[in-house]
N, C-alpha and C positions, 0 to 999 in steps of 0.2 A: 535109355542108358542105365546100366546097372549102378547101384548105390556106390559101390567101391570105386567106380571109374569117374564119378562126378568130381569136378574141381570146384571148390568154393572160393570165389574171388573176394578179397577184402573189400569193404565198402569204399575204401580210398581209391581203388582202381575203377570202380563203377560210377560213382557219383561225383561229377566235377565240382559241385558246390561243397562237398566234403573236403576235397583237395584244396579249394580256394580258402576255406575257413581255416584249415590247418597251416597253410602257407602264411596267411595273415597273422596267425597266432605266433608262428615261428619268428616272423619279422618283428613283432612286438617284443618278444623275449630278447632278440638280438639288439633292439634299440634301448634296452634298459640303461639308463644313464650310469656311467662309471663314477660320477661325482658322488652318488649316494653311497657307494662302497667306501669312499674317502671319509665320509662322515661317520660311518659305522666303525672304522678302524681308528678314528682320531681319539687321542687322549689329552689334547692340549687346547682344543677350541673352546672359547667361552660361548655362552648361549647366544650372545649378540653376533659373534663371528659365524656361528653355525647357521643362524638365520640369514646372515649376509651371503654365505656361500649358496644356500638354497635359493635365495632371491636372484643371485647372479646367474645361476644356471637355468632357472625357470623363466625369468622375465627380464633379465638384465637390469633390474632396478638397482640404483645406487643410492643408499641412504645418506651418503656424504658426497654430494655432487662436486664439491671443491677438491676432492681427492680422486684422481683419475686412475691411479694404480694403487692397489691395496694389497699389502703382504702380511700374512699371518702365520703363526706357528700351528702346524696341523698335528704333529705327532712327535713324541720323544721316547726313545728307548735307550736304556743303559744296560751295559753288559761288561763282562770281564773276559779278556783274552788271556788264557793261561800260557799260551805259547810266547807271547811278548810281555807278559806281566803288566799289562796296561788295562786301565778302565776305558771303556769306549762309550761315548754319548753320541747317538745318531739322532739328528733333528731333521724333520721333514717340514718344508714350508710350501705354501701355495700362494701364488701371486695372481690376483684378479685384475685384468686390464679392461677397464670400462670403455676406453676409446676404441679398442679393436674387437672387444667381445671375447678375447682369448684368455687363456690362463696358462701359467707355467709352474711346474713343480721344481723344487730345488732341495738338495740334501746337504747338510753340514755334518761332518764327522770330527769329533774332538777326541784325541787320545791323551790320556794322562797316566804317568807312571804310578805304580802301586805306592801307597803312602805307608 
């Protein structure tokens, strides 16, 4: 076969172990926990609450066994809306439920007229 007529197939089409390794890698990337991004964006968590969130999502450990549902302030943003002349404070909360192993996010928005 002349050189210009040869088709070079990528390794991914030839070697099944190559495909399997990359599929596993893609699944690992897809399974990266979203809770870690919550910690990165947080501006209100105390060090103790940050550790609590990490323990909840990794091992379900509850440092306060007598408290089965724990709610904490995760993030707070303040802005001004020139269209309404109001200051806006948006607060994001996370609630960890140790009974069910679930969590819930909630948002509170306060609007205050310009002073």
